[in-house]
C-alpha positions as CSV (number, residue, x, y, z in Angstrom):
1,M,0.1,0.0,-0.1
2,L,1.4,3.5,-0.9
3,K,1.9,5.8,2.0
4,R,-0.9,8.3,2.0
5,P,0.1,11.9,2.7
6,F,-2.1,13.5,5.4
7,D,-2.2,17.3,5.7
8,K,-1.5,17.8,9.6
9,S,-2.3,21.4,9.4
10,K,-6.0,20.7,9.3
11,L,-6.0,18.0,12.0
12,P,-6.4,18.2,15.6
13,S,-3.1,16.3,16.4
14,R,-1.1,19.1,15.0
15,H,-1.5,20.8,18.4
16,V,0.6,18.2,20.1
17,T,3.1,17.1,17.4
18,E,4.0,19.9,14.9
19,G,6.5,22.9,15.3
20,P,9.4,23.8,17.7
21,A,6.8,24.6,20.4
22,R,5.7,21.1,20.7
23,A,9.1,19.6,21.3
24,P,8.2,18.9,25.0
25,H,5.1,16.9,23.8
26,R,7.1,15.1,21.2
27,S,9.4,14.0,24.1
28,Y,6.6,12.1,25.6
29,Y,5.8,10.3,22.4
30,Y,9.5,9.3,22.0
31,A,9.3,8.0,25.8
32,M,6.6,5.5,24.7
33,G,8.7,4.1,21.9
34,M,7.2,6.0,19.0
35,T,9.2,6.8,16.0
36,E,9.4,10.3,14.4
37,E,7.3,8.9,11.5
38,E,4.6,7.7,13.9
39,I,4.6,11.0,15.7
40,H,3.9,12.7,12.6
41,Q,1.2,10.5,11.2
42,P,-2.4,11.2,12.3
43,L,-3.2,10.1,15.7
44,V,-6.2,7.8,16.1
45,G,-7.9,7.0,19.3
46,V,-8.7,3.1,19.7
47,A,-11.1,3.4,22.9
48,T,-12.2,0.4,24.5
49,C,-14.6,-0.4,27.6
50,W,-12.4,-3.5,28.5
51,N,-12.7,-4.5,32.2
52,E,-12.9,-7.5,34.3
53,A,-16.6,-6.8,35.5
54,A,-18.4,-9.2,33.1
55,P,-18.0,-11.4,29.8
56,C,-19.2,-8.6,27.8
57,N,-15.9,-6.7,28.1
58,I,-13.2,-9.2,28.8
59,A,-12.4,-9.8,25.0
60,L,-12.3,-6.3,24.1
61,N,-8.5,-5.9,24.9
62,R,-7.4,-8.6,22.5
63,Q,-9.8,-7.0,19.8
64,A,-8.2,-3.6,20.3
65,Q,-5.0,-4.9,19.3
66,A,-6.2,-6.2,15.9
67,V,-7.6,-2.6,15.3
68,K,-4.3,-1.1,16.0
69,M,-2.8,-3.3,13.3
70,G,-5.5,-2.1,10.8
71,V,-4.6,1.5,11.8
72,K,-1.0,1.1,11.3
73,Q,-1.3,-0.9,7.9
74,A,-3.1,2.5,6.7
75,F,-0.4,4.6,7.9
76,G,-2.0,6.0,11.0
77,T,-0.7,5.9,14.7
78,P,-3.2,4.2,17.1
79,R,-3.3,5.3,20.6
80,E,-5.3,2.8,22.9
81,F,-7.2,4.0,26.0
82,T,-10.0,2.6,27.9
83,T,-13.1,3.9,29.6
84,I,-15.6,2.6,32.3
85,T,-18.4,0.2,31.9
86,V,-21.3,-0.8,34.3
87,T,-22.7,-4.2,33.3
88,D,-26.3,-4.7,33.7
89,G,-26.3,-8.5,34.4
90,I,-24.2,-7.8,37.4
91,A,-25.7,-4.5,38.5
92,M,-29.3,-6.1,38.1
93,G,-31.7,-6.3,41.0
94,H,-29.9,-3.9,43.4
95,E,-28.7,-0.4,44.4
96,G,-25.9,-0.9,41.7
97,M,-28.4,-0.9,38.8
98,R,-28.8,2.9,39.5
99,S,-25.2,3.4,38.1
100,S,-26.1,1.8,34.7
101,L,-27.6,4.6,32.6
102,A,-25.6,7.4,34.2
103,S,-22.6,5.3,33.0
104,R,-23.7,5.9,29.4
105,E,-23.2,9.8,30.0
106,A,-19.7,9.0,31.9
107,I,-18.5,6.9,28.9
108,A,-19.4,9.5,26.6
109,D,-17.8,12.3,28.7
110,T,-14.6,10.4,29.3
111,V,-14.2,9.4,25.6
112,E,-14.7,13.0,24.8
113,L,-12.2,14.3,27.4
114,T,-9.6,12.0,26.4
115,M,-10.0,12.7,22.7
116,R,-9.9,16.5,23.3
117,G,-7.0,16.3,25.9
118,H,-4.7,14.6,23.4
119,C,-5.8,16.0,20.4
120,Y,-6.8,12.9,18.6
121,D,-7.8,12.9,14.9
122,A,-10.3,10.0,14.6
123,I,-11.5,7.2,16.7
124,V,-12.4,3.6,16.5
125,G,-14.4,2.7,19.6
126,L,-15.0,-0.9,21.0
127,A,-17.9,-1.6,23.3
128,G,-19.4,-4.6,24.7
129,C,-22.2,-4.2,27.3
130,D,-25.7,-2.3,27.3
131,K,-24.7,1.4,28.0
132,S,-21.2,1.4,26.4
133,L,-22.4,1.0,22.9
134,P,-24.7,4.2,22.7
135,G,-22.0,5.9,25.1
136,M,-19.3,5.1,22.7
137,M,-21.5,6.1,19.7
138,M,-22.7,9.5,21.6
139,A,-19.1,10.4,21.9
140,M,-18.2,9.8,18.2
141,V,-21.1,12.2,17.1
142,R,-20.3,14.8,19.7
143,L,-16.5,15.0,18.5
144,N,-17.5,14.8,15.0
145,V,-14.4,13.1,13.9
146,P,-14.0,10.4,11.5
147,S,-15.3,7.1,13.5
148,V,-15.8,3.6,13.3
149,F,-17.6,1.5,15.9
150,I,-16.9,-2.1,16.8
151,Y,-19.0,-4.5,18.8
152,G,-17.0,-6.9,21.0
153,G,-19.6,-9.7,20.0
154,S,-22.0,-11.7,21.7
155,I,-21.7,-14.6,24.2
156,L,-22.1,-18.2,22.8
157,P,-25.5,-19.8,24.2
158,G,-25.2,-22.4,27.0
159,R,-26.6,-25.9,26.4
160,L,-28.7,-27.7,28.9
161,N,-30.7,-30.8,28.3
162,G,-30.4,-30.4,24.7
163,Q,-31.7,-26.7,24.6
164,D,-29.8,-23.4,24.2
165,V,-29.8,-21.4,27.3
166,T,-28.9,-17.6,28.3
167,V,-28.8,-15.5,31.2
168,Q,-32.4,-14.7,30.7
169,D,-33.2,-18.4,31.5
170,V,-31.3,-18.0,34.9
171,F,-33.1,-14.9,36.0
172,E,-36.5,-16.8,35.1
173,A,-35.3,-19.6,36.9
174,V,-35.1,-17.6,40.0
175,G,-39.0,-17.0,39.7
176,K,-39.4,-20.7,39.4
177,H,-37.2,-21.3,42.4
178,Q,-39.2,-18.9,44.5
179,A,-42.6,-20.6,43.2
180,G,-41.1,-24.0,44.4
181,N,-41.0,-25.3,40.7
182,Y,-37.0,-25.5,40.7
183,T,-34.6,-27.0,43.1
184,D,-31.4,-25.5,44.4
185,A,-29.5,-28.4,42.6
186,E,-31.2,-27.5,39.2
187,L,-30.3,-23.7,39.8
188,E,-26.7,-24.4,40.6
189,I,-26.3,-26.7,37.4
190,L,-28.2,-23.9,35.2
191,E,-26.2,-20.9,36.5
192,R,-22.8,-22.9,35.6
193,V,-23.6,-23.6,32.0
194,A,-25.7,-20.5,30.9
195,C,-22.8,-18.4,30.1
196,P,-20.0,-20.3,28.6
197,S,-17.7,-17.7,27.0
198,A,-16.8,-14.1,26.6
199,G,-19.4,-11.9,25.1
200,A,-22.5,-9.8,25.6
201,C,-25.9,-11.4,26.3
202,G,-26.8,-13.4,23.2
203,G,-30.7,-12.7,22.9
204,Q,-31.9,-9.3,21.3
205,F,-31.4,-7.5,24.4
206,T,-30.0,-4.0,24.8
207,A,-26.3,-5.0,23.8
208,N,-27.1,-6.9,20.5
209,T,-29.9,-4.4,19.7
210,M,-27.5,-1.5,19.9
211,A,-24.9,-3.6,18.0
212,C,-27.4,-3.8,15.1
213,V,-28.1,-0.1,15.6
214,S,-24.3,0.6,14.9
215,E,-24.5,-1.2,11.6
216,A,-27.7,0.2,10.6
217,I,-26.9,3.8,11.3
218,G,-23.6,3.3,9.5
219,L,-21.0,3.8,12.2
220,A,-19.8,0.0,12.0
221,L,-18.9,-2.2,9.0
222,P,-21.4,-4.3,7.5
223,N,-21.8,-7.6,9.4
224,S,-19.2,-6.6,12.0
225,S,-21.7,-6.9,15.0
226,G,-22.6,-10.5,14.5
227,A,-19.6,-12.8,15.1
228,P,-19.6,-14.1,18.6
229,A,-17.0,-12.6,20.9
230,P,-14.9,-15.8,21.1
231,Y,-14.4,-16.1,17.4
232,E,-11.0,-15.4,16.1
233,S,-12.7,-14.0,13.0
234,R,-13.5,-10.8,15.1
235,D,-10.0,-9.9,14.7
236,A,-10.3,-9.5,10.9
237,Y,-13.2,-7.0,11.5
238,G,-11.1,-5.2,14.2
239,E,-8.2,-4.9,11.5
240,A,-10.8,-3.8,8.8
241,S,-12.2,-1.3,11.3
242,G,-8.8,0.2,11.8
243,R,-8.1,0.5,8.0
244,A,-11.6,2.0,7.6
245,V,-11.0,4.9,10.0
246,M,-8.0,5.9,7.9
247,D,-10.0,5.8,4.8
248,L,-12.6,8.0,6.3
249,L,-10.0,10.4,7.6
250,E,-8.5,10.7,4.1
251,K,-12.0,11.3,2.6
252,R,-12.9,13.7,5.5
253,I,-16.1,11.6,6.2
254,R,-17.0,12.5,9.7
255,A,-19.5,11.0,12.3
256,R,-22.2,13.5,11.6
257,D,-21.9,12.8,7.8
258,V,-23.1,9.3,8.9
259,V,-25.5,10.0,11.7
260,T,-28.4,11.9,9.9
261,R,-32.0,11.8,10.5
262,K,-32.4,9.3,7.7
263,S,-29.7,6.9,9.2
264,L,-31.4,7.2,12.6
265,E,-34.7,6.3,11.1
266,N,-32.9,3.1,9.4
267,A,-31.6,2.1,12.8
268,A,-35.0,2.5,14.4
269,R,-36.5,0.3,11.6
270,V,-33.8,-2.7,12.4
271,V,-34.6,-2.4,16.0
272,A,-38.4,-2.8,15.3
273,C,-38.1,-5.8,12.7
274,T,-35.8,-7.6,15.1
275,G,-37.9,-7.1,18.3
276,G,-35.0,-5.3,19.8
277,S,-34.8,-3.8,23.2
278,T,-37.2,-1.0,24.5
279,N,-34.0,0.7,25.4
280,A,-33.3,1.7,21.9
281,G,-36.2,4.2,22.6
282,L,-33.8,6.0,24.9
283,H,-30.5,5.5,23.3
284,L,-31.4,6.7,19.7
285,P,-32.9,10.1,20.8
286,A,-29.6,10.5,23.0
287,I,-27.4,9.8,19.9
288,A,-29.5,11.9,17.8
289,H,-29.2,14.9,20.4
290,E,-25.3,14.8,19.9
291,A,-25.8,15.7,16.2
292,G,-28.4,18.4,17.2
293,I,-31.2,16.4,15.5
294,D,-34.6,16.3,17.2
295,F,-35.6,12.5,17.3
296,F,-37.5,11.7,20.3
297,L,-39.4,8.8,21.6
298,D,-42.6,9.7,19.6
299,D,-40.5,9.7,16.4
300,V,-38.8,6.3,17.2
301,C,-42.2,4.6,18.0
302,E,-43.7,6.0,14.8
303,I,-41.2,4.0,12.9
304,F,-41.8,1.0,15.1
305,R,-45.4,1.0,14.5
306,D,-45.2,0.6,10.6
307,T,-42.4,-1.9,10.4
308,P,-42.9,-5.5,10.2
309,Y,-41.4,-7.8,12.9
310,F,-39.7,-10.5,10.8
311,V,-36.5,-11.7,12.7
312,D,-37.1,-14.5,15.5
313,L,-34.7,-13.6,18.3
314,K,-35.1,-14.1,22.0
315,P,-36.7,-13.0,24.4
316,G,-39.8,-12.9,22.1
317,G,-38.6,-15.6,19.7
318,Q,-36.4,-18.6,19.6
319,Y,-32.9,-17.6,18.3
320,V,-29.7,-15.8,19.5
321,A,-27.2,-13.4,17.9
322,K,-24.9,-16.3,16.8
323,D,-27.9,-17.7,14.6
324,L,-28.8,-14.3,13.1
325,Y,-25.0,-14.1,12.0
326,E,-25.0,-17.5,10.5
327,Q,-27.9,-16.4,8.3
328,G,-26.1,-13.3,6.9
329,G,-26.7,-10.8,10.0
330,V,-27.9,-7.2,9.9
331,P,-27.1,-6.8,5.9
332,V,-29.8,-9.7,5.1
333,V,-32.2,-8.2,7.5
334,M,-31.7,-4.5,5.9
335,K,-32.1,-6.1,2.4
336,E,-35.4,-7.4,3.2
337,L,-36.4,-3.9,4.7
338,R,-35.3,-2.5,1.3
339,K,-37.6,-4.9,-0.6
340,A,-40.4,-3.2,1.2
341,G,-39.2,0.5,0.6
342,L,-38.3,0.9,4.4
343,I,-34.6,1.8,4.1
344,H,-33.0,5.1,3.2
345,E,-30.4,3.9,0.6
346,D,-28.3,7.1,0.4
347,C,-26.9,7.2,3.9
348,I,-23.2,7.1,3.9
349,T,-21.6,4.7,6.0
350,A,-18.0,3.5,7.5
351,T,-17.2,1.9,4.4
352,G,-17.2,5.4,2.6
353,N,-20.1,3.9,0.5
354,T,-23.9,4.2,0.9
355,I,-26.2,1.8,2.6
356,G,-27.5,1.1,-0.9
357,E,-24.2,0.4,-2.4
358,E,-23.3,-2.1,0.3
359,L,-26.7,-3.9,0.2
360,D,-26.1,-4.4,-3.5
361,K,-23.0,-6.5,-2.6
362,I,-25.3,-9.0,-0.5
363,T,-26.3,-12.2,-2.3
364,R,-27.7,-14.1,0.7
365,E,-31.5,-14.0,1.1
366,A,-33.8,-14.6,4.3
367,D,-33.6,-18.1,5.4
368,G,-37.2,-18.4,6.5
369,R,-36.4,-19.6,10.0
370,V,-34.4,-16.9,11.8
371,I,-34.9,-14.1,9.1
372,Y,-38.4,-14.4,7.9
373,P,-39.1,-13.0,4.2
374,I,-40.5,-9.4,4.8
375,E,-43.7,-10.2,2.8
376,K,-44.3,-13.0,5.4
377,P,-43.4,-11.5,8.7
378,I,-44.1,-12.9,12.1
379,T,-46.3,-9.8,12.7
380,K,-47.1,-6.7,10.6
381,T,-46.3,-4.2,13.1
382,G,-42.7,-3.8,15.0
383,G,-41.8,-5.9,18.0
384,V,-41.5,-2.6,20.0
385,V,-44.4,-0.1,20.4
386,G,-45.2,3.3,21.9
387,L,-48.1,4.1,24.2
388,K,-49.6,7.5,25.1
389,G,-52.5,8.8,27.0
390,N,-53.6,10.6,30.3
391,L,-51.1,8.2,32.3
392,A,-48.2,9.0,30.0
393,P,-48.4,12.4,28.1
394,Q,-44.8,12.2,27.1
395,G,-45.2,8.6,26.0
396,A,-44.3,5.1,27.1
397,I,-42.8,2.1,25.3
398,V,-43.5,-1.8,25.5
399,K,-41.9,-4.7,23.6
400,V,-44.5,-7.0,22.2
401,A,-42.4,-9.2,20.0
402,G,-43.9,-12.8,20.7
403,M,-47.1,-11.6,22.2
404,T,-50.4,-12.5,20.7
405,E,-52.9,-9.8,19.7
406,D,-55.2,-10.6,22.7
407,E,-52.2,-10.3,25.1
408,Q,-51.4,-6.8,23.7
409,R,-54.7,-5.4,25.5
410,F,-55.1,-5.4,29.3
411,T,-57.3,-3.5,31.9
412,G,-57.0,-4.0,35.4
413,P,-56.7,-2.2,38.9
414,A,-53.4,-0.7,39.9
415,R,-51.4,-2.3,42.6
416,V,-48.8,0.6,43.4
417,F,-45.3,0.3,44.7
418,E,-42.9,3.1,45.4
419,C,-39.8,1.4,44.4
420,E,-38.6,-2.0,42.8
421,E,-37.4,-3.5,46.0
422,D,-41.1,-3.2,47.4
423,A,-42.5,-4.9,44.2
424,F,-39.9,-7.7,44.0
425,E,-40.8,-8.5,47.8
426,A,-44.4,-8.6,46.9
427,V,-43.9,-10.8,43.9
428,K,-41.7,-13.1,45.8
429,S,-44.4,-13.5,48.4
430,R,-47.1,-13.6,46.0
431,A,-48.7,-10.6,47.5
432,Y,-50.3,-9.5,44.4
433,K,-53.6,-10.9,42.3
434,E,-53.9,-12.1,38.8
435,G,-55.5,-9.4,36.5
436,E,-53.8,-6.4,38.5
437,V,-51.4,-3.7,36.8
438,I,-48.2,-3.6,38.9
439,V,-47.1,0.0,39.1
440,I,-43.5,0.7,40.0
441,R,-42.8,4.5,40.3
442,N,-39.9,6.8,41.5
443,E,-37.5,4.7,39.3
444,G,-37.2,7.4,36.6
445,P,-33.6,9.2,35.5
446,A,-33.9,11.8,38.2
447,G,-36.2,10.2,40.8
448,G,-34.4,6.7,41.1
449,P,-31.9,8.1,40.6
450,G,-30.8,6.4,37.4
451,M,-33.8,4.7,35.9
452,R,-33.1,1.2,36.8
453,E,-34.0,-1.9,34.9
454,M,-36.8,-4.2,36.4
455,L,-35.6,-7.6,35.1
456,A,-35.5,-9.2,38.7
457,T,-39.2,-8.4,39.2
458,T,-40.4,-9.4,35.6
459,A,-38.2,-12.5,35.5
460,A,-39.7,-13.5,38.8
461,L,-43.2,-13.0,37.4
462,S,-42.4,-15.1,34.3
463,G,-40.7,-17.7,36.4
464,Q,-44.1,-18.1,38.5
465,G,-46.0,-18.5,35.3
466,M,-47.6,-15.1,36.0
467,G,-46.1,-13.0,33.2
468,K,-49.3,-13.0,31.0
469,K,-51.6,-12.6,33.9
470,V,-50.5,-9.3,35.2
471,A,-49.3,-6.3,33.6
472,L,-46.6,-4.0,34.7
473,I,-45.7,-0.2,34.3
474,T,-43.0,2.0,35.4
475,D,-41.1,5.2,34.8
476,G,-38.0,3.3,35.2
477,R,-36.7,0.9,32.3
478,F,-36.8,-2.8,31.4
479,S,-34.0,-5.0,30.3
480,G,-34.0,-6.3,26.7
481,A,-34.6,-9.4,28.4
482,T,-37.9,-8.7,29.9
483,R,-41.0,-10.3,28.3
484,G,-44.8,-10.0,29.2
485,F,-46.9,-6.9,29.1
486,C,-44.2,-4.5,30.8
487,V,-44.5,-0.9,29.9
488,G,-41.4,1.3,30.6
489,H,-40.2,4.9,30.3
490,V,-43.7,6.4,31.4
491,G,-43.3,10.1,31.2
492,P,-43.2,12.5,32.9
493,E,-41.6,10.4,35.6
494,A,-43.0,10.4,39.2
495,A,-40.3,12.8,40.3
496,H,-41.4,15.4,38.0
497,G,-44.8,15.0,39.1
498,G,-46.3,12.8,36.2
499,P,-49.6,11.0,36.4
500,I,-47.9,8.0,37.5
501,A,-47.0,9.8,40.8
502,L,-50.7,10.3,41.4
503,L,-51.9,6.7,41.0
504,R,-53.6,4.8,43.8
505,D,-54.4,1.2,44.5
506,G,-57.4,0.2,42.7
507,D,-57.2,2.8,39.9
508,M,-58.3,1.1,36.7
509,I,-55.7,1.3,34.1
510,T,-55.9,0.4,30.4
511,L,-52.9,-0.7,28.1
512,D,-53.6,-1.3,24.6
513,A,-50.5,-2.0,22.4
514,I,-52.7,-2.2,19.3
515,K,-54.3,1.4,19.7
516,G,-51.0,2.7,21.4
517,E,-52.8,3.6,24.5
518,L,-52.0,3.8,28.2
519,S,-54.7,5.6,30.3
520,V,-56.3,5.6,33.7
521,A,-60.0,5.9,34.4
522,L,-59.7,9.3,36.2
523,S,-60.9,12.6,35.0
524,D,-58.9,15.6,34.4
525,E,-60.3,17.1,37.4
526,E,-59.5,14.3,39.7
527,L,-55.9,14.2,38.3
528,A,-55.6,18.0,38.9
529,A,-56.8,17.7,42.4
530,R,-54.3,14.8,43.2
531,K,-51.6,16.9,41.6
532,A,-52.6,19.7,44.1
533,E,-52.2,17.4,47.0
534,W,-48.9,15.8,45.8
535,K,-46.0,16.4,48.3
536,G,-43.3,16.4,45.8
537,P,-40.6,13.9,44.7
538,R,-39.7,11.1,47.1
539,D,-36.4,11.9,49.0
540,T,-33.4,9.6,48.0
541,I,-30.4,8.4,49.7
542,Y,-28.3,9.9,47.1
543,A,-27.4,13.5,48.4
544,S,-23.8,13.7,46.9
545,G,-21.5,12.1,44.3
546,A,-22.1,11.0,40.8
547,L,-25.8,9.9,41.1
548,W,-26.8,13.0,42.6
549,K,-24.9,15.1,40.0
550,Y,-26.8,13.0,37.3
551,A,-30.1,13.3,39.0
552,Q,-29.6,17.1,38.8
553,L,-28.5,17.5,35.3
554,V,-30.9,14.6,33.7
555,G,-33.6,15.7,31.3
556,E,-36.7,14.0,30.2
557,T,-36.9,10.4,29.2
558,Y,-38.7,11.0,25.9
559,K,-35.6,13.2,24.8
560,G,-33.2,10.5,25.7
561,A,-32.4,11.3,29.4
562,V,-29.4,13.4,28.3
563,T,-27.4,15.5,30.6
564,H,-26.1,18.6,28.5
565,P,-27.5,20.9,25.7
566,G,-26.3,18.9,22.7
567,A,-25.1,19.9,19.5
568,E,-27.7,22.5,19.2
569,A,-26.1,24.8,21.7
570,E,-22.6,24.2,20.4
571,K,-20.3,27.1,19.7
572,H,-17.6,25.0,18.2
573,V,-17.0,21.4,16.9
574,Y,-14.0,19.6,18.2
575,A,-12.5,18.3,15.0
576,D,-12.3,22.1,13.7
577,L,-10.3,23.4,16.7
């Protein structure tokens, strides 16, 4: 390959490598074994969320080395750095879950600060667990440098009694155990075999949903998200991503050239047709915010509503990420969407080509088992839908993948809990009735603080065989592994005085995913009277520290629960400084 000339006078790294005044800076680079040639090449940040917290992140270190090889092959100088992750599977079901969503902002902020402080010209970002994917993509769009995203890959499914099992099965087995239908010995065997390798949860939970988004939105190379984490073939995607970012740098294609209103719509389509996580309704608006694009929960749900659901993945379906990869992955899914005219083909991608040009290269077709043909979908509308009504004026979201039409309507009396722990205890002791709508409030971004996921509670309900016999609503979130009629992101949240704060036991609540309704049988006058009596947000134990700070800054859920004004308020773009 011929060495490419890069004009450093237009790149951020000139501030740390060029001219006599930067001799002290260069001395630091020499201290790390860099050559003169390497110092004067473009500097590329290789950001990973590697840690020893969970299997999702444990393979990122190895993959980063492959990325660095690719950058070097294309005459760039890679500089590896790490940021935090909070892994939901470990954080689930206790106070630690409050740190999860706040970590998304911390990831975006720390990647931004590292890139700014060291004047890197481009970025390849590797992420494994739920919040690290949107956090990394948010940083790319915020910085607006040439950017390539790469997912660390999913975990392999475990095998037990001839069946594939995932961590979702373990959470649900806890409910069976509490109901007396699963022994200690059975639980011990399941927990040992459910997660047999490195990688993020294998179903279409939040990590795999956002991995599919990274391809659909154009920040990741086609099919790069599919190979499981242990596959050595992931290294080839790493190398290719390193080379790709140098091509983008040469062509001056930046993150906001890739992330546009149209590419966000493409991403929402892929979430809908794969029965993806409701958390995409939070993360897509947050990524859009970094580009100064208003793309709120309503906009996401509008796309969900008219997108067929045709990819049969857990938790609503049968298959896992590895199965989707073996059938051609996201490119084949997008090719099906294109047949129905549901893809904007002119969006530029990390390859430098448009989505349309990339899809023209795909020869594989839907297999009819994991990926159904779009003209014969599993259901005609998306696997995730939005709800609105007098109980959720700012909207709410529910995953309906795998639910029948009858199961998507529910009316029942409210059983109100002030936090998840209270609800979990009631579920554990069966202190609820069939036909009730369980309400968990004070779990929003500000009121929680941190907008926890309710997987422990929903999985326990499923394990007790009650997943279809009750409904659940919350101003908090649900894990991508949640199934059943579970409505999250109810806004405004209780801490902001939303109608969910005013509910009482016995209030009749209607949930209708067919109509898109979430309402309570109370008049406007009654709601106003209760609002006048409302004593304000519940006090929390977080009066200082990172979560206090997050609670002060965080905005509304429907806008993505973001903590700064975004690109609309920008007075400069980092890449142009």
